[in-house]
VODRENKE-690743 format. One record per residue (C-alpha): x, y, z; residue number from 1. Coordinates in pm, whole numbers, plus 50000, padded with zeros to 5 digits. Example, Ala and Ser with C-alpha at 12.3 -4.5 7.8 and 13.67 -1.06 7.14 Angstrom:
2
<X:51230, Y:49550, Z:50780, seq:1>
<X:51367, Y:49894, Z:50714, seq:2>
end
This chain:
158
<X:49333, Y:48537, Z:51624, seq:1>
<X:49343, Y:48901, Z:51719, seq:2>
<X:49339, Y:49217, Z:51511, seq:3>
<X:49518, Y:49539, Z:51546, seq:4>
<X:49392, Y:49834, Z:51341, seq:5>
<X:49561, Y:50169, Z:51266, seq:6>
<X:49456, Y:50455, Z:51056, seq:7>
<X:49666, Y:50713, Z:50875, seq:8>
<X:49550, Y:51022, Z:50679, seq:9>
<X:49788, Y:51203, Z:50447, seq:10>
<X:49693, Y:51533, Z:50280, seq:11>
<X:49823, Y:51615, Z:49931, seq:12>
<X:49792, Y:51894, Z:49679, seq:13>
<X:49754, Y:51632, Z:49399, seq:14>
<X:49406, Y:51590, Z:49258, seq:15>
<X:49224, Y:51277, Z:49392, seq:16>
<X:49175, Y:51098, Z:49066, seq:17>
<X:49546, Y:51148, Z:48971, seq:18>
<X:49663, Y:51024, Z:49308, seq:19>
<X:49434, Y:50717, Z:49296, seq:20>
<X:49574, Y:50629, Z:48950, seq:21>
<X:49927, Y:50650, Z:49084, seq:22>
<X:49880, Y:50494, Z:49426, seq:23>
<X:49643, Y:50211, Z:49311, seq:24>
<X:49631, Y:50155, Z:48934, seq:25>
<X:50003, Y:50234, Z:48839, seq:26>
<X:50170, Y:50155, Z:49164, seq:27>
<X:50321, Y:49821, Z:49045, seq:28>
<X:50530, Y:49993, Z:48783, seq:29>
<X:50561, Y:50336, Z:48945, seq:30>
<X:50716, Y:50236, Z:49283, seq:31>
<X:50997, Y:50014, Z:49134, seq:32>
<X:51080, Y:50316, Z:48906, seq:33>
<X:51089, Y:50583, Z:49176, seq:34>
<X:51184, Y:50372, Z:49485, seq:35>
<X:51380, Y:50064, Z:49366, seq:36>
<X:51539, Y:50043, Z:49705, seq:37>
<X:51199, Y:49964, Z:49859, seq:38>
<X:51044, Y:49751, Z:49578, seq:39>
<X:51237, Y:49586, Z:49309, seq:40>
<X:50934, Y:49466, Z:49111, seq:41>
<X:50579, Y:49332, Z:49131, seq:42>
<X:50473, Y:49020, Z:48947, seq:43>
<X:50117, Y:48908, Z:48877, seq:44>
<X:50082, Y:48536, Z:48959, seq:45>
<X:49706, Y:48512, Z:48889, seq:46>
<X:49444, Y:48743, Z:48744, seq:47>
<X:49430, Y:49059, Z:48537, seq:48>
<X:49504, Y:49315, Z:48803, seq:49>
<X:49143, Y:49341, Z:48925, seq:50>
<X:48961, Y:49184, Z:49218, seq:51>
<X:49110, Y:48837, Z:49304, seq:52>
<X:49443, Y:48902, Z:49146, seq:53>
<X:49739, Y:48750, Z:49326, seq:54>
<X:50063, Y:48943, Z:49314, seq:55>
<X:50405, Y:48887, Z:49456, seq:56>
<X:50607, Y:49191, Z:49562, seq:57>
<X:50991, Y:49155, Z:49543, seq:58>
<X:51136, Y:49404, Z:49784, seq:59>
<X:51448, Y:49600, Z:49699, seq:60>
<X:51785, Y:49584, Z:49861, seq:61>
<X:51701, Y:49857, Z:50105, seq:62>
<X:51412, Y:49655, Z:50262, seq:63>
<X:51435, Y:49411, Z:50546, seq:64>
<X:51201, Y:49180, Z:50367, seq:65>
<X:51240, Y:48967, Z:50051, seq:66>
<X:50884, Y:48920, Z:49927, seq:67>
<X:50513, Y:48928, Z:50002, seq:68>
<X:50224, Y:48777, Z:49826, seq:69>
<X:49906, Y:48975, Z:49827, seq:70>
<X:49548, Y:48952, Z:49693, seq:71>
<X:49344, Y:49229, Z:49553, seq:72>
<X:49018, Y:49231, Z:49746, seq:73>
<X:48837, Y:49538, Z:49595, seq:74>
<X:48897, Y:49822, Z:49356, seq:75>
<X:48639, Y:50097, Z:49301, seq:76>
<X:48767, Y:50356, Z:49054, seq:77>
<X:48448, Y:50564, Z:49089, seq:78>
<X:48469, Y:50595, Z:49465, seq:79>
<X:48848, Y:50589, Z:49468, seq:80>
<X:48887, Y:50291, Z:49703, seq:81>
<X:49109, Y:49991, Z:49701, seq:82>
<X:49159, Y:49699, Z:49942, seq:83>
<X:49424, Y:49426, Z:49943, seq:84>
<X:49558, Y:49169, Z:50182, seq:85>
<X:49908, Y:49035, Z:50233, seq:86>
<X:49857, Y:48664, Z:50261, seq:87>
<X:50210, Y:48528, Z:50261, seq:88>
<X:50572, Y:48631, Z:50289, seq:89>
<X:50841, Y:48729, Z:50540, seq:90>
<X:50666, Y:49063, Z:50601, seq:91>
<X:50419, Y:48863, Z:50810, seq:92>
<X:50719, Y:48779, Z:51036, seq:93>
<X:50572, Y:48446, Z:51144, seq:94>
<X:50342, Y:48615, Z:51388, seq:95>
<X:50067, Y:48747, Z:51151, seq:96>
<X:49805, Y:48556, Z:50956, seq:97>
<X:49761, Y:48849, Z:50717, seq:98>
<X:49762, Y:49226, Z:50685, seq:99>
<X:49464, Y:49395, Z:50513, seq:100>
<X:49482, Y:49745, Z:50377, seq:101>
<X:49189, Y:49972, Z:50289, seq:102>
<X:49286, Y:50281, Z:50088, seq:103>
<X:49043, Y:50563, Z:50011, seq:104>
<X:49142, Y:50879, Z:49831, seq:105>
<X:48907, Y:51169, Z:49918, seq:106>
<X:48894, Y:51494, Z:49716, seq:107>
<X:48937, Y:51816, Z:49904, seq:108>
<X:48786, Y:52153, Z:49824, seq:109>
<X:49122, Y:52302, Z:49725, seq:110>
<X:49160, Y:52053, Z:49449, seq:111>
<X:49392, Y:51817, Z:49636, seq:112>
<X:49306, Y:51507, Z:49826, seq:113>
<X:49350, Y:51310, Z:50152, seq:114>
<X:49475, Y:50954, Z:50130, seq:115>
<X:49308, Y:50756, Z:50405, seq:116>
<X:49466, Y:50419, Z:50484, seq:117>
<X:49344, Y:50164, Z:50734, seq:118>
<X:49577, Y:49876, Z:50815, seq:119>
<X:49449, Y:49568, Z:50999, seq:120>
<X:49707, Y:49326, Z:51139, seq:121>
<X:49557, Y:48976, Z:51190, seq:122>
<X:49770, Y:48805, Z:51446, seq:123>
<X:49826, Y:48439, Z:51505, seq:124>
<X:49677, Y:48329, Z:51841, seq:125>
<X:49735, Y:48577, Z:52119, seq:126>
<X:50056, Y:48732, Z:51974, seq:127>
<X:50114, Y:49094, Z:52061, seq:128>
<X:50251, Y:49334, Z:51801, seq:129>
<X:50532, Y:49570, Z:51904, seq:130>
<X:50413, Y:49932, Z:51878, seq:131>
<X:50757, Y:50013, Z:51715, seq:132>
<X:50665, Y:49779, Z:51424, seq:133>
<X:50337, Y:49958, Z:51376, seq:134>
<X:50508, Y:50295, Z:51383, seq:135>
<X:50770, Y:50166, Z:51137, seq:136>
<X:50489, Y:50052, Z:50901, seq:137>
<X:50323, Y:50391, Z:50918, seq:138>
<X:50653, Y:50568, Z:50840, seq:139>
<X:50717, Y:50342, Z:50534, seq:140>
<X:50364, Y:50411, Z:50404, seq:141>
<X:50419, Y:50786, Z:50444, seq:142>
<X:50751, Y:50771, Z:50271, seq:143>
<X:50606, Y:50584, Z:49974, seq:144>
<X:50311, Y:50821, Z:49946, seq:145>
<X:50544, Y:51124, Z:49965, seq:146>
<X:50766, Y:50973, Z:49688, seq:147>
<X:50469, Y:50925, Z:49473, seq:148>
<X:50349, Y:51270, Z:49537, seq:149>
<X:50685, Y:51424, Z:49460, seq:150>
<X:50705, Y:51227, Z:49129, seq:151>
<X:50366, Y:51349, Z:49030, seq:152>
<X:50461, Y:51709, Z:49111, seq:153>
<X:50769, Y:51691, Z:48891, seq:154>
<X:50599, Y:51487, Z:48623, seq:155>
<X:50261, Y:51660, Z:48583, seq:156>
<X:50174, Y:51452, Z:48270, seq:157>
<X:50233, Y:51120, Z:48443, seq:158>
end
């Protein structure tokens, strides 16, 4: 099994704690509300939302995927970090064992934040991942982040 890692950093004017709440704690209800074409709904299969929780994501009609099952690996509300792993679903495209995401929201001096996201693709055997697929994943993550950011800017009490 191989692993391919990529990092993305996205600056925002939204305060770090507010962004963490939206991107991590409220994302299961927020994304289906603001981007139903991407994610139709998220269903908890096991757990209470904390570490060890197993969720299934049902993608929207605008997605090329139907569903993905993921496990919450870590949530640290004090340090604004979150890790989770996609362990099953057509998003793994039959060539991946799993995809692990590590998210850290870092406050900036101007009152905003930087969202740091590390994605680790764990391949089956010696499978090579197409760079276009990685670029596509980065673009989707950026679109989702920007949609959440726009929602928070227009709904300051959210």
